[in-house]
C-alpha positions as a Markdown table, in Angstrom:
| # | Residue | x | y | z |
|---|---|---|---|---|
| 1 | Unk | 95.2 | 93.7 | 86.9 |
| 2 | Unk | 92.4 | 95.5 | 84.9 |
| 3 | Unk | 93.1 | 97.8 | 81.9 |
| 4 | Unk | 94.3 | 101.3 | 82.6 |
| 5 | Unk | 95.1 | 100.1 | 86.3 |
| 6 | Unk | 97.7 | 101.2 | 88.8 |
| 7 | Unk | 100.5 | 99.1 | 90.2 |
| 8 | Unk | 102.3 | 100.4 | 93.3 |
| 9 | Unk | 105.6 | 98.8 | 93.7 |
| 10 | Unk | 107.3 | 99.0 | 97.5 |
| 11 | Unk | 109.6 | 97.0 | 99.5 |
| 12 | Unk | 113.5 | 96.5 | 99.6 |
| 13 | Unk | 114.3 | 93.5 | 97.2 |
| 14 | Unk | 116.9 | 91.3 | 98.7 |
| 15 | Unk | 118.6 | 90.7 | 95.1 |
| 16 | Unk | 118.3 | 91.8 | 91.8 |
| 17 | Unk | 115.0 | 90.9 | 89.9 |
| 18 | Unk | 113.7 | 90.2 | 86.4 |
| 19 | Unk | 110.7 | 90.8 | 84.6 |
| 20 | Unk | 109.4 | 88.1 | 82.2 |
| 21 | Unk | 108.6 | 89.2 | 78.5 |
| 22 | Unk | 104.8 | 88.1 | 79.2 |
| 23 | Unk | 104.4 | 90.4 | 82.1 |
| 24 | Unk | 106.1 | 93.1 | 80.4 |
| 25 | Unk | 103.7 | 92.7 | 77.2 |
| 26 | Unk | 100.7 | 92.6 | 80.0 |
| 27 | Unk | 101.7 | 95.9 | 81.2 |
| 28 | Unk | 101.9 | 97.7 | 77.6 |
| 29 | Unk | 98.6 | 95.9 | 76.5 |
| 30 | Unk | 96.6 | 96.8 | 79.4 |
| 31 | Unk | 98.3 | 100.3 | 79.6 |
| 32 | Unk | 99.0 | 99.9 | 83.1 |
| 33 | Unk | 100.7 | 102.5 | 85.2 |
| 34 | Unk | 103.4 | 101.2 | 87.3 |
| 35 | Unk | 104.8 | 103.5 | 90.0 |
| 36 | Unk | 107.6 | 103.0 | 92.9 |
| 37 | Unk | 107.2 | 104.3 | 96.2 |
| 38 | Unk | 110.0 | 104.5 | 98.7 |
| 39 | Unk | 109.2 | 103.4 | 102.1 |
| 40 | Unk | 112.3 | 103.1 | 104.1 |
| 41 | Unk | 115.9 | 102.3 | 103.9 |
| 42 | Unk | 117.6 | 99.2 | 104.9 |
| 43 | Unk | 121.5 | 99.1 | 105.0 |
| 44 | Unk | 122.0 | 96.5 | 107.9 |
| 45 | Unk | 123.5 | 99.2 | 110.0 |
| 46 | Unk | 122.0 | 100.5 | 113.3 |
| 47 | Unk | 121.1 | 104.0 | 111.9 |
| 48 | Unk | 118.8 | 102.8 | 109.0 |
| 49 | Unk | 114.9 | 103.3 | 109.3 |
| 50 | Unk | 114.4 | 99.4 | 110.2 |
| 51 | Unk | 116.6 | 99.9 | 113.1 |
| 52 | Unk | 115.3 | 103.1 | 114.3 |
| 53 | Unk | 111.7 | 101.9 | 114.2 |
| 54 | Unk | 112.9 | 98.8 | 116.2 |
| 55 | Unk | 114.4 | 100.8 | 118.9 |
| 56 | Unk | 111.4 | 102.8 | 119.3 |
| 57 | Unk | 109.1 | 100.1 | 119.6 |
| 58 | Unk | 111.4 | 98.6 | 122.5 |
| 59 | Unk | 111.5 | 101.8 | 124.1 |
| 60 | Unk | 107.5 | 101.9 | 123.9 |
| 61 | Unk | 107.8 | 105.3 | 122.3 |
| 62 | Unk | 105.7 | 103.9 | 119.4 |
| 63 | Unk | 102.6 | 101.9 | 120.1 |
| 64 | Unk | 101.5 | 100.2 | 117.0 |
| 65 | Unk | 98.3 | 98.7 | 118.6 |
| 66 | Unk | 97.0 | 102.1 | 119.2 |
| 67 | Unk | 96.8 | 103.1 | 115.7 |
| 68 | Unk | 94.2 | 100.6 | 114.9 |
| 69 | Unk | 90.7 | 102.0 | 115.0 |
| 70 | Unk | 88.8 | 99.1 | 113.5 |
| 71 | Unk | 89.1 | 95.2 | 113.6 |
| 72 | Unk | 86.9 | 93.8 | 111.0 |
| 73 | Unk | 86.2 | 90.1 | 110.0 |
| 74 | Unk | 86.9 | 89.0 | 106.3 |
| 75 | Unk | 83.3 | 89.8 | 105.8 |
| 76 | Unk | 83.6 | 93.4 | 106.6 |
| 77 | Unk | 86.6 | 93.9 | 104.1 |
| 78 | Unk | 84.3 | 95.8 | 101.6 |
| 79 | Unk | 83.1 | 97.9 | 104.4 |
| 80 | Unk | 86.7 | 98.7 | 105.4 |
| 81 | Unk | 87.4 | 99.7 | 101.9 |
| 82 | Unk | 84.5 | 102.0 | 101.9 |
| 83 | Unk | 85.2 | 103.6 | 105.0 |
| 84 | Unk | 88.8 | 104.5 | 103.7 |
| 85 | Unk | 87.6 | 105.5 | 100.2 |
| 86 | Unk | 84.5 | 107.8 | 101.3 |
| 87 | Unk | 86.0 | 108.6 | 104.6 |
| 88 | Unk | 82.5 | 107.8 | 105.9 |
| 89 | Unk | 84.2 | 107.5 | 109.7 |
| 90 | Unk | 87.5 | 108.5 | 111.3 |
| 91 | Unk | 90.2 | 105.9 | 110.8 |
| 92 | Unk | 93.9 | 105.5 | 110.9 |
| 93 | Unk | 94.5 | 101.5 | 110.3 |
| 94 | Unk | 91.6 | 99.1 | 109.6 |
| 95 | Unk | 92.8 | 95.5 | 110.4 |
| 96 | Unk | 90.7 | 92.5 | 108.6 |
| 97 | Unk | 91.0 | 89.4 | 110.9 |
| 98 | Unk | 90.0 | 86.5 | 108.7 |
| 99 | Unk | 89.2 | 84.3 | 112.0 |
| 100 | Unk | 87.3 | 87.2 | 113.6 |
| 101 | Unk | 83.5 | 86.6 | 113.7 |
| 102 | Unk | 81.3 | 87.7 | 116.7 |
| 103 | Unk | 78.2 | 88.4 | 115.0 |
| 104 | Unk | 79.4 | 91.2 | 112.2 |
| 105 | Unk | 76.9 | 92.7 | 110.1 |
| 106 | Unk | 77.5 | 95.2 | 107.1 |
| 107 | Unk | 76.7 | 98.7 | 107.4 |
| 108 | Unk | 73.4 | 99.6 | 105.7 |
């Protein structure tokens, strides 16, 4: 992480987690900002967010493939980031497929 960078934590840990002293010092010395974001609840019960989404996927109510607006090879990763950052094109989900190839050329 570069100095003054930002780290965003997301996910549902399975168990307790520890932070090594060296990592803690790197956060302090590099003046990093650490932010958490809540993405879902997982309780293992039928009413949690994960089961809700799985049910909708099984019913066909959510079709994730339709959200993908761009599929780029690994060589197009930078272009994909620029599209998102500069909003050069309408996009929803940009997927990088490292094995994709097909004569891709970067935008000029």
